PDB file of N, CA, C and O in Angstrom:
ATOM      1  N   UNK A   1       0.806  -1.044   0.390  1.00  0.00           N
ATOM      2  CA  UNK A   1      -0.020  -0.129   0.064  1.00  0.00           C
ATOM      3  C   UNK A   1       0.802   1.299   0.279  1.00  0.00           C
ATOM      4  O   UNK A   1       1.707   1.421   1.105  1.00  0.00           O
ATOM      5  N   UNK A   2       0.281   2.491  -0.710  1.00  0.00           N
ATOM      6  CA  UNK A   2       1.559   3.296  -0.702  1.00  0.00           C
ATOM      7  C   UNK A   2       0.655   4.084   0.260  1.00  0.00           C
ATOM      8  O   UNK A   2      -0.490   3.771   0.585  1.00  0.00           O
ATOM      9  N   UNK A   3       1.653   5.612   0.830  1.00  0.00           N
ATOM     10  CA  UNK A   3       1.553   6.380   1.884  1.00  0.00           C
ATOM     11  C   UNK A   3       0.061   7.353   1.519  1.00  0.00           C
ATOM     12  O   UNK A   3      -0.693   7.820   2.373  1.00  0.00           O
ATOM     13  N   UNK A   4      -0.061   7.461   0.268  1.00  0.00           N
ATOM     14  CA  UNK A   4      -1.398   8.288   0.385  1.00  0.00           C
ATOM     15  C   UNK A   4      -2.574   7.444   0.332  1.00  0.00           C
ATOM     16  O   UNK A   4      -3.649   8.041   0.299  1.00  0.00           O
ATOM     17  N   UNK A   5      -2.592   6.171   0.317  1.00  0.00           N
ATOM     18  CA  UNK A   5      -3.767   5.535   0.417  1.00  0.00           C
ATOM     19  C   UNK A   5      -3.948   4.988   1.754  1.00  0.00           C
ATOM     20  O   UNK A   5      -5.009   4.593   2.235  1.00  0.00           O
ATOM     21  N   UNK A   6      -2.716   5.007   2.343  1.00  0.00           N
ATOM     22  CA  UNK A   6      -2.695   4.575   3.804  1.00  0.00           C
ATOM     23  C   UNK A   6      -3.244   5.878   4.701  1.00  0.00           C
ATOM     24  O   UNK A   6      -4.044   5.682   5.616  1.00  0.00           O
ATOM     25  N   UNK A   7      -2.900   6.836   4.472  1.00  0.00           N
ATOM     26  CA  UNK A   7      -3.198   8.455   5.104  1.00  0.00           C
ATOM     27  C   UNK A   7      -4.497   8.618   4.765  1.00  0.00           C
ATOM     28  O   UNK A   7      -5.142   9.289   5.570  1.00  0.00           O
ATOM     29  N   UNK A   8      -5.227   8.105   3.574  1.00  0.00           N
ATOM     30  CA  UNK A   8      -6.450   8.219   3.256  1.00  0.00           C
ATOM     31  C   UNK A   8      -7.448   7.649   4.237  1.00  0.00           C
ATOM     32  O   UNK A   8      -8.514   8.076   4.680  1.00  0.00           O
ATOM     33  N   UNK A   9      -6.561   6.247   4.482  1.00  0.00           N
ATOM     34  CA  UNK A   9      -7.740   5.040   5.777  1.00  0.00           C
ATOM     35  C   UNK A   9      -7.486   5.610   6.836  1.00  0.00           C
ATOM     36  O   UNK A   9      -8.044   5.044   7.776  1.00  0.00           O
ATOM     37  N   UNK A  10      -6.831   6.573   7.159  1.00  0.00           N
ATOM     38  CA  UNK A  10      -6.597   6.837   8.525  1.00  0.00           C
ATOM     39  C   UNK A  10      -7.758   8.206   8.511  1.00  0.00           C
ATOM     40  O   UNK A  10      -8.649   8.242   9.361  1.00  0.00           O
ATOM     41  N   UNK A  11      -7.631   9.221   7.524  1.00  0.00           N
ATOM     42  CA  UNK A  11      -8.521  10.012   7.603  1.00  0.00           C
ATOM     43  C   UNK A  11     -10.198   9.529   7.547  1.00  0.00           C
ATOM     44  O   UNK A  11     -11.263   9.828   8.088  1.00  0.00           O
ATOM     45  N   UNK A  12      -9.740   8.717   6.664  1.00  0.00           N
ATOM     46  CA  UNK A  12     -11.327   8.352   6.702  1.00  0.00           C
ATOM     47  C   UNK A  12     -12.215   7.270   8.351  1.00  0.00           C
ATOM     48  O   UNK A  12     -13.387   7.080   8.675  1.00  0.00           O
ATOM     49  N   UNK A  13     -11.129   6.923   8.834  1.00  0.00           N
ATOM     50  CA  UNK A  13     -11.394   6.353  10.357  1.00  0.00           C
ATOM     51  C   UNK A  13     -11.327   7.709  11.341  1.00  0.00           C
ATOM     52  O   UNK A  13     -11.655   7.517  12.512  1.00  0.00           O
ATOM     53  N   UNK A  14     -10.970   8.915  10.997  1.00  0.00           N
ATOM     54  CA  UNK A  14     -10.647   9.826  11.592  1.00  0.00           C
ATOM     55  C   UNK A  14     -12.352  10.606  11.617  1.00  0.00           C
ATOM     56  O   UNK A  14     -12.965  10.915  12.639  1.00  0.00           O
ATOM     57  N   UNK A  15     -12.899  10.809   9.969  1.00  0.00           N
ATOM     58  CA  UNK A  15     -14.506  11.209  10.005  1.00  0.00           C
ATOM     59  C   UNK A  15     -15.220  10.265  10.293  1.00  0.00           C
ATOM     60  O   UNK A  15     -16.411  10.552  10.168  1.00  0.00           O
ATOM     61  N   UNK A  16     -15.023   9.211  10.640  1.00  0.00           N
ATOM     62  CA  UNK A  16     -16.221   8.413  11.321  1.00  0.00           C
ATOM     63  C   UNK A  16     -16.200   8.311  12.609  1.00  0.00           C
ATOM     64  O   UNK A  16     -17.279   8.124  13.172  1.00  0.00           O
ATOM     65  N   UNK A  17     -15.031   8.401  13.369  1.00  0.00           N
ATOM     66  CA  UNK A  17     -14.718   8.980  14.857  1.00  0.00           C
ATOM     67  C   UNK A  17     -15.100  10.330  15.383  1.00  0.00           C
ATOM     68  O   UNK A  17     -15.343  10.433  16.585  1.00  0.00           O
ATOM     69  N   UNK A  18     -15.197  11.662  14.378  1.00  0.00           N
ATOM     70  CA  UNK A  18     -15.637  12.565  14.712  1.00  0.00           C
ATOM     71  C   UNK A  18     -17.445  12.688  14.223  1.00  0.00           C
ATOM     72  O   UNK A  18     -18.158  13.687  14.302  1.00  0.00           O
ATOM     73  N   UNK A  19     -17.726  11.635  13.839  1.00  0.00           N
ATOM     74  CA  UNK A  19     -19.167  11.574  13.368  1.00  0.00           C
ATOM     75  C   UNK A  19     -19.588  10.959  14.709  1.00  0.00           C
ATOM     76  O   UNK A  19     -20.706  11.234  15.145  1.00  0.00           O
ATOM     77  N   UNK A  20     -18.885  10.258  15.298  1.00  0.00           N
ATOM     78  CA  UNK A  20     -19.492   9.228  16.405  1.00  0.00           C
ATOM     79  C   UNK A  20     -19.317  10.433  17.622  1.00  0.00           C
ATOM     80  O   UNK A  20     -20.179  10.378  18.499  1.00  0.00           O
ATOM     81  N   UNK A  21     -18.383  11.411  17.745  1.00  0.00           N
ATOM     82  CA  UNK A  21     -18.019  12.419  18.976  1.00  0.00           C
ATOM     83  C   UNK A  21     -19.284  13.197  18.514  1.00  0.00           C
ATOM     84  O   UNK A  21     -20.120  12.827  19.338  1.00  0.00           O
ATOM     85  N   UNK A  22     -19.947  14.124  17.609  1.00  0.00           N
ATOM     86  CA  UNK A  22     -21.154  14.392  16.924  1.00  0.00           C
ATOM     87  C   UNK A  22     -21.985  14.033  17.633  1.00  0.00           C
ATOM     88  O   UNK A  22     -22.655  14.827  18.293  1.00  0.00           O
ATOM     89  N   UNK A  23     -22.168  12.569  17.675  1.00  0.00           N
ATOM     90  CA  UNK A  23     -23.504  11.569  17.767  1.00  0.00           C
ATOM     91  C   UNK A  23     -23.374  11.903  19.333  1.00  0.00           C
ATOM     92  O   UNK A  23     -24.240  12.731  19.613  1.00  0.00           O
ATOM     93  N   UNK A  24     -22.635  11.571  20.405  1.00  0.00           N
ATOM     94  CA  UNK A  24     -22.198  11.414  21.505  1.00  0.00           C
ATOM     95  C   UNK A  24     -22.981  12.905  22.117  1.00  0.00           C
ATOM     96  O   UNK A  24     -23.868  13.066  22.955  1.00  0.00           O
ATOM     97  N   UNK A  25     -22.213  13.842  21.287  1.00  0.00           N
ATOM     98  CA  UNK A  25     -22.247  15.491  22.226  1.00  0.00           C
ATOM     99  C   UNK A  25     -24.254  15.468  22.063  1.00  0.00           C
ATOM    100  O   UNK A  25     -24.883  15.720  23.091  1.00  0.00           O
ATOM    101  N   UNK A  26     -24.880  15.226  21.028  1.00  0.00           N
ATOM    102  CA  UNK A  26     -26.107  15.299  21.075  1.00  0.00           C
ATOM    103  C   UNK A  26     -26.737  14.807  21.892  1.00  0.00           C
ATOM    104  O   UNK A  26     -27.629  15.395  22.503  1.00  0.00           O
ATOM    105  N   UNK A  27     -26.380  13.544  22.082  1.00  0.00           N
ATOM    106  CA  UNK A  27     -26.767  12.800  23.649  1.00  0.00           C
ATOM    107  C   UNK A  27     -26.858  13.280  24.967  1.00  0.00           C
ATOM    108  O   UNK A  27     -27.654  12.943  25.843  1.00  0.00           O
ATOM    109  N   UNK A  28     -25.808  14.236  25.012  1.00  0.00           N
ATOM    110  CA  UNK A  28     -25.636  14.954  26.122  1.00  0.00           C
ATOM    111  C   UNK A  28     -26.985  15.819  26.880  1.00  0.00           C
ATOM    112  O   UNK A  28     -27.468  15.914  28.008  1.00  0.00           O
ATOM    113  N   UNK A  29     -27.266  16.416  25.376  1.00  0.00           N
ATOM    114  CA  UNK A  29     -28.236  17.324  25.804  1.00  0.00           C
ATOM    115  C   UNK A  29     -29.281  16.824  26.619  1.00  0.00           C
ATOM    116  O   UNK A  29     -29.781  17.704  27.320  1.00  0.00           O
ATOM    117  N   UNK A  30     -29.892  15.422  26.788  1.00  0.00           N
ATOM    118  CA  UNK A  30     -30.936  14.771  27.237  1.00  0.00           C
ATOM    119  C   UNK A  30     -30.275  13.578  28.396  1.00  0.00           C
ATOM    120  O   UNK A  30     -30.919  12.603  28.785  1.00  0.00           O
ATOM    121  N   UNK A  31     -29.070  13.860  28.764  1.00  0.00           N
ATOM    122  CA  UNK A  31     -28.674  12.863  29.807  1.00  0.00           C
ATOM    123  C   UNK A  31     -28.916  13.440  31.373  1.00  0.00           C
ATOM    124  O   UNK A  31     -29.075  14.574  31.825  1.00  0.00           O
ATOM    125  N   UNK A  32     -28.862  12.009  32.016  1.00  0.00           N
ATOM    126  CA  UNK A  32     -28.901  12.779  33.614  1.00  0.00           C
ATOM    127  C   UNK A  32     -27.404  12.760  33.723  1.00  0.00           C
ATOM    128  O   UNK A  32     -26.531  12.376  32.944  1.00  0.00           O
ATOM    129  N   UNK A  33     -27.377  13.184  34.678  1.00  0.00           N
ATOM    130  CA  UNK A  33     -25.684  13.736  35.361  1.00  0.00           C
ATOM    131  C   UNK A  33     -25.074  12.477  35.348  1.00  0.00           C
ATOM    132  O   UNK A  33     -23.846  12.452  35.267  1.00  0.00           O
ATOM    133  N   UNK A  34     -25.638  11.528  35.407  1.00  0.00           N
ATOM    134  CA  UNK A  34     -24.399  10.069  35.813  1.00  0.00           C
ATOM    135  C   UNK A  34     -24.306   9.591  34.284  1.00  0.00           C
ATOM    136  O   UNK A  34     -23.255   8.992  34.055  1.00  0.00           O
ATOM    137  N   UNK A  35     -25.172   9.721  33.182  1.00  0.00           N
ATOM    138  CA  UNK A  35     -25.047   9.352  32.005  1.00  0.00           C
ATOM    139  C   UNK A  35     -24.017  10.324  31.308  1.00  0.00           C
ATOM    140  O   UNK A  35     -23.082   9.769  30.731  1.00  0.00           O
ATOM    141  N   UNK A  36     -24.067  11.656  31.287  1.00  0.00           N
ATOM    142  CA  UNK A  36     -23.533  12.435  31.105  1.00  0.00           C
ATOM    143  C   UNK A  36     -21.948  12.394  31.500  1.00  0.00           C
ATOM    144  O   UNK A  36     -21.158  12.359  30.557  1.00  0.00           O
ATOM    145  N   UNK A  37     -21.490  12.394  32.674  1.00  0.00           N
ATOM    146  CA  UNK A  37     -20.117  11.888  32.962  1.00  0.00           C
ATOM    147  C   UNK A  37     -19.805  10.796  32.037  1.00  0.00           C
ATOM    148  O   UNK A  37     -18.743  10.857  31.417  1.00  0.00           O
ATOM    149  N   UNK A  38     -20.709   9.665  31.842  1.00  0.00           N
ATOM    150  CA  UNK A  38     -19.828   8.640  31.098  1.00  0.00           C
ATOM    151  C   UNK A  38     -19.688   8.856  29.807  1.00  0.00           C
ATOM    152  O   UNK A  38     -18.808   8.362  29.102  1.00  0.00           O
ATOM    153  N   UNK A  39     -20.831   9.842  29.346  1.00  0.00           N
ATOM    154  CA  UNK A  39     -20.765  10.086  27.950  1.00  0.00           C
ATOM    155  C   UNK A  39     -19.358  11.041  27.693  1.00  0.00           C
ATOM    156  O   UNK A  39     -18.489  10.815  26.851  1.00  0.00           O
ATOM    157  N   UNK A  40     -19.401  12.246  28.734  1.00  0.00           N
ATOM    158  CA  UNK A  40     -17.750  13.094  28.380  1.00  0.00           C
ATOM    159  C   UNK A  40     -16.830  11.883  28.637  1.00  0.00           C
ATOM    160  O   UNK A  40     -16.164  11.531  27.663  1.00  0.00           O
ATOM    161  N   UNK A  41     -16.670  11.153  29.834  1.00  0.00           N
ATOM    162  CA  UNK A  41     -15.454  10.040  29.392  1.00  0.00           C
ATOM    163  C   UNK A  41     -15.235   9.353  28.103  1.00  0.00           C
ATOM    164  O   UNK A  41     -14.090   9.032  27.784  1.00  0.00           O
ATOM    165  N   UNK A  42     -16.132   9.131  27.424  1.00  0.00           N
ATOM    166  CA  UNK A  42     -16.076   8.524  26.068  1.00  0.00           C
ATOM    167  C   UNK A  42     -15.486   9.051  24.700  1.00  0.00           C
ATOM    168  O   UNK A  42     -14.695   8.667  23.839  1.00  0.00           O
ATOM    169  N   UNK A  43     -16.700  10.679  25.093  1.00  0.00           N
ATOM    170  CA  UNK A  43     -16.273  11.453  24.158  1.00  0.00           C
ATOM    171  C   UNK A  43     -14.798  12.309  24.026  1.00  0.00           C
ATOM    172  O   UNK A  43     -14.420  12.741  22.936  1.00  0.00           O
ATOM    173  N   UNK A  44     -13.947  12.511  25.397  1.00  0.00           N
ATOM    174  CA  UNK A  44     -12.967  12.312  25.399  1.00  0.00           C
ATOM    175  C   UNK A  44     -11.670  11.307  24.645  1.00  0.00           C
ATOM    176  O   UNK A  44     -10.624  11.572  24.053  1.00  0.00           O
ATOM    177  N   UNK A  45     -12.152  10.454  24.909  1.00  0.00           N
ATOM    178  CA  UNK A  45     -11.209   9.252  24.454  1.00  0.00           C
ATOM    179  C   UNK A  45     -11.245   9.286  22.948  1.00  0.00           C
ATOM    180  O   UNK A  45     -10.279   9.341  22.187  1.00  0.00           O
ATOM    181  N   UNK A  46     -12.841   9.234  22.582  1.00  0.00           N
ATOM    182  CA  UNK A  46     -13.025   8.966  20.875  1.00  0.00           C
ATOM    183  C   UNK A  46     -12.386  10.401  20.594  1.00  0.00           C
ATOM    184  O   UNK A  46     -11.491  10.248  19.762  1.00  0.00           O
ATOM    185  N   UNK A  47     -12.493  11.579  20.928  1.00  0.00           N
ATOM    186  CA  UNK A  47     -11.633  12.594  19.865  1.00  0.00           C
ATOM    187  C   UNK A  47     -10.833  12.742  20.069  1.00  0.00           C
ATOM    188  O   UNK A  47     -10.240  13.478  19.281  1.00  0.00           O
ATOM    189  N   UNK A  48      -9.842  12.092  21.571  1.00  0.00           N
ATOM    190  CA  UNK A  48      -8.381  11.879  20.994  1.00  0.00           C
ATOM    191  C   UNK A  48      -7.733  10.918  20.310  1.00  0.00           C
ATOM    192  O   UNK A  48      -6.538  10.872  20.018  1.00  0.00           O
ATOM    193  N   UNK A  49      -8.727  10.036  20.037  1.00  0.00           N
ATOM    194  CA  UNK A  49      -8.427   8.999  18.594  1.00  0.00           C
ATOM    195  C   UNK A  49      -8.716   9.451  17.137  1.00  0.00           C
ATOM    196  O   UNK A  49      -8.156   9.115  16.094  1.00  0.00           O
ATOM    197  N   UNK A  50      -9.726  10.290  17.350  1.00  0.00           N
ATOM    198  CA  UNK A  50      -9.863  11.147  16.122  1.00  0.00           C
ATOM    199  C   UNK A  50      -8.843  12.114  15.303  1.00  0.00           C
ATOM    200  O   UNK A  50      -8.566  12.177  14.105  1.00  0.00           O
ATOM    201  N   UNK A  51      -8.254  13.078  16.810  1.00  0.00           N
ATOM    202  CA  UNK A  51      -6.964  13.777  16.643  1.00  0.00           C
ATOM    203  C   UNK A  51      -5.710  12.999  16.097  1.00  0.00           C
ATOM    204  O   UNK A  51      -5.003  13.451  15.197  1.00  0.00           O
ATOM    205  N   UNK A  52      -5.497  11.806  16.709  1.00  0.00           N
ATOM    206  CA  UNK A  52      -4.344  10.862  16.498  1.00  0.00           C
ATOM    207  C   UNK A  52      -4.921  10.057  14.771  1.00  0.00           C
ATOM    208  O   UNK A  52      -3.986   9.664  14.074  1.00  0.00           O
ATOM    209  N   UNK A  53      -5.676   9.953  14.468  1.00  0.00           N
ATOM    210  CA  UNK A  53      -6.198   9.664  13.449  1.00  0.00           C
ATOM    211  C   UNK A  53      -5.992  10.561  11.888  1.00  0.00           C
ATOM    212  O   UNK A  53      -5.451  10.363  10.800  1.00  0.00           O
ATOM    213  N   UNK A  54      -6.669  11.477  12.461  1.00  0.00           N
ATOM    214  CA  UNK A  54      -6.299  12.717  11.631  1.00  0.00           C
ATOM    215  C   UNK A  54      -4.919  13.222  11.404  1.00  0.00           C
ATOM    216  O   UNK A  54      -4.605  13.602  10.277  1.00  0.00           O
ATOM    217  N   UNK A  55      -4.020  13.256  12.447  1.00  0.00           N
ATOM    218  CA  UNK A  55      -2.550  13.614  12.543  1.00  0.00           C
ATOM    219  C   UNK A  55      -1.832  13.092  11.667  1.00  0.00           C
ATOM    220  O   UNK A  55      -1.096  13.647  10.851  1.00  0.00           O
ATOM    221  N   UNK A  56      -2.183  11.265  11.936  1.00  0.00           N
ATOM    222  CA  UNK A  56      -1.502  10.066  11.352  1.00  0.00           C
ATOM    223  C   UNK A  56      -1.907  10.385   9.684  1.00  0.00           C
ATOM    224  O   UNK A  56      -1.109  10.712   8.805  1.00  0.00           O
ATOM    225  N   UNK A  57      -2.828  10.260   9.594  1.00  0.00           N
ATOM    226  CA  UNK A  57      -3.532  10.493   7.934  1.00  0.00           C
ATOM    227  C   UNK A  57      -2.540  11.405   7.246  1.00  0.00           C
ATOM    228  O   UNK A  57      -1.657  10.983   6.499  1.00  0.00           O
ATOM    229  N   UNK A  58      -2.802  13.123   7.641  1.00  0.00           N
ATOM    230  CA  UNK A  58      -2.222  13.899   7.444  1.00  0.00           C
ATOM    231  C   UNK A  58      -0.475  13.713   7.111  1.00  0.00           C
ATOM    232  O   UNK A  58       0.065  13.838   6.012  1.00  0.00           O
ATOM    233  N   UNK A  59      -0.005  13.474   8.054  1.00  0.00           N
ATOM    234  CA  UNK A  59       1.499  13.471   7.860  1.00  0.00           C
ATOM    235  C   UNK A  59       1.430  12.052   6.774  1.00  0.00           C
ATOM    236  O   UNK A  59       2.051  12.207   5.723  1.00  0.00           O
ATOM    237  N   UNK A  60       0.930  11.099   6.909  1.00  0.00           N
ATOM    238  CA  UNK A  60       1.074   9.879   5.916  1.00  0.00           C
ATOM    239  C   UNK A  60       1.495  10.719   4.489  1.00  0.00           C
ATOM    240  O   UNK A  60       2.566  10.850   3.897  1.00  0.00           O
ATOM    241  N   UNK A  61      -0.098  11.298   4.199  1.00  0.00           N
ATOM    242  CA  UNK A  61      -0.091  12.273   2.936  1.00  0.00           C
ATOM    243  C   UNK A  61       0.943  13.012   3.060  1.00  0.00           C
ATOM    244  O   UNK A  61       1.800  12.187   2.743  1.00  0.00           O
ATOM    245  N   UNK A  62       1.406  13.788   3.247  1.00  0.00           N
ATOM    246  CA  UNK A  62       2.401  14.747   3.167  1.00  0.00           C
ATOM    247  C   UNK A  62       3.576  14.167   3.043  1.00  0.00           C
ATOM    248  O   UNK A  62       4.443  14.690   2.343  1.00  0.00           O
ATOM    249  N   UNK A  63       3.854  12.640   3.902  1.00  0.00           N
ATOM    250  CA  UNK A  63       5.403  12.151   3.429  1.00  0.00           C
ATOM    251  C   UNK A  63       4.994  11.628   2.189  1.00  0.00           C
ATOM    252  O   UNK A  63       5.842  12.012   1.384  1.00  0.00           O
ATOM    253  N   UNK A  64       4.065  10.893   1.553  1.00  0.00           N
ATOM    254  CA  UNK A  64       3.686  10.724   0.168  1.00  0.00           C
ATOM    255  C   UNK A  64       4.274  11.840  -0.817  1.00  0.00           C
ATOM    256  O   UNK A  64       5.333  11.687  -1.426  1.00  0.00           O
ATOM    257  N   UNK A  65       3.312  13.198  -0.922  1.00  0.00           N
ATOM    258  CA  UNK A  65       3.795  14.388  -1.218  1.00  0.00           C
ATOM    259  C   UNK A  65       5.277  14.411  -1.774  1.00  0.00           C
ATOM    260  O   UNK A  65       5.771  14.472  -2.900  1.00  0.00           O
ATOM    261  N   UNK A  66       5.852  14.320  -0.247  1.00  0.00           N
ATOM    262  CA  UNK A  66       7.417  14.895  -0.575  1.00  0.00           C
ATOM    263  C   UNK A  66       8.192  13.989  -1.079  1.00  0.00           C
ATOM    264  O   UNK A  66       9.158  14.203  -1.812  1.00  0.00           O
ATOM    265  N   UNK A  67       7.662  12.598  -0.580  1.00  0.00           N
ATOM    266  CA  UNK A  67       8.565  11.445  -1.485  1.00  0.00           C
ATOM    267  C   UNK A  67       8.173  11.558  -2.827  1.00  0.00           C
ATOM    268  O   UNK A  67       9.112  11.292  -3.577  1.00  0.00           O
ATOM    269  N   UNK A  68       7.000  11.893  -3.482  1.00  0.00           N
ATOM    270  CA  UNK A  68       7.173  12.004  -4.804  1.00  0.00           C
ATOM    271  C   UNK A  68       7.598  12.891  -5.566  1.00  0.00           C
ATOM    272  O   UNK A  68       7.989  12.703  -6.717  1.00  0.00           O
ATOM    273  N   UNK A  69       7.553  13.980  -4.959  1.00  0.00           N
ATOM    274  CA  UNK A  69       8.401  15.564  -5.053  1.00  0.00           C
ATOM    275  C   UNK A  69       9.723  15.004  -5.282  1.00  0.00           C
ATOM    276  O   UNK A  69      10.150  15.293  -6.400  1.00  0.00           O
ATOM    277  N   UNK A  70      10.352  14.432  -4.714  1.00  0.00           N
ATOM    278  CA  UNK A  70      11.627  14.394  -4.302  1.00  0.00           C
ATOM    279  C   UNK A  70      12.051  13.287  -5.350  1.00  0.00           C
ATOM    280  O   UNK A  70      13.163  13.374  -5.872  1.00  0.00           O
ATOM    281  N   UNK A  71      11.389  12.484  -5.600  1.00  0.00           N
ATOM    282  CA  UNK A  71      11.534  11.621  -6.938  1.00  0.00           C
ATOM    283  C   UNK A  71      11.592  11.686  -8.269  1.00  0.00           C
ATOM    284  O   UNK A  71      12.187  11.019  -9.116  1.00  0.00           O
ATOM    285  N   UNK A  72      10.695  12.830  -8.319  1.00  0.00           N
ATOM    286  CA  UNK A  72      10.281  13.268  -9.450  1.00  0.00           C
ATOM    287  C   UNK A  72      11.911  14.382 -10.077  1.00  0.00           C
ATOM    288  O   UNK A  72      12.397  14.421 -11.207  1.00  0.00           O
ATOM    289  N   UNK A  73      12.357  15.141  -8.786  1.00  0.00           N
ATOM    290  CA  UNK A  73      13.384  15.545  -8.871  1.00  0.00           C
ATOM    291  C   UNK A  73      14.344  15.299  -9.294  1.00  0.00           C
ATOM    292  O   UNK A  73      15.129  16.053  -9.870  1.00  0.00           O
ATOM    293  N   UNK A  74      14.476  13.726  -8.983  1.00  0.00           N
ATOM    294  CA  UNK A  74      15.663  12.823  -8.919  1.00  0.00           C
ATOM    295  C   UNK A  74      15.842  12.576 -10.488  1.00  0.00           C
ATOM    296  O   UNK A  74      16.891  12.733 -11.113  1.00  0.00           O
ATOM    297  N   UNK A  75      14.343  12.070 -11.116  1.00  0.00           N
ATOM    298  CA  UNK A  75      14.133  11.656 -12.205  1.00  0.00           C
ATOM    299  C   UNK A  75      14.493  12.773 -13.235  1.00  0.00           C
ATOM    300  O   UNK A  75      15.029  12.412 -14.283  1.00  0.00           O
ATOM    301  N   UNK A  76      14.184  14.416 -12.977  1.00  0.00           N
ATOM    302  CA  UNK A  76      14.837  15.340 -13.587  1.00  0.00           C
ATOM    303  C   UNK A  76      16.206  15.348 -13.416  1.00  0.00           C
ATOM    304  O   UNK A  76      16.790  15.844 -14.379  1.00  0.00           O
ATOM    305  N   UNK A  77      16.635  15.118 -12.874  1.00  0.00           N
ATOM    306  CA  UNK A  77      18.253  15.048 -12.743  1.00  0.00           C
ATOM    307  C   UNK A  77      19.005  13.992 -13.454  1.00  0.00           C
ATOM    308  O   UNK A  77      20.116  14.164 -13.957  1.00  0.00           O
ATOM    309  N   UNK A  78      18.542  13.232 -13.462  1.00  0.00           N
ATOM    310  CA  UNK A  78      18.962  11.945 -13.935  1.00  0.00           C
ATOM    311  C   UNK A  78      19.508  11.997 -15.532  1.00  0.00           C
ATOM    312  O   UNK A  78      19.904  10.969 -16.083  1.00  0.00           O
TER     313      UNK A  78
END
């Protein structure tokens, strides 16, 4: 698998996590105090996972672009 595709998989997972976090945040409006505490813990964990996936996806795609540019430059020099 190339880095660009790998990065896209991470970004897709980030989008799915963000959608789930948004859904949980909506549930907070009608939650009891105990439920709200549990929801907030889940939201915190999932949001952290979202940020990790988003950053990893961006880094992988950035590396792929950098690597591609470097390869093109080497081809032009040869």
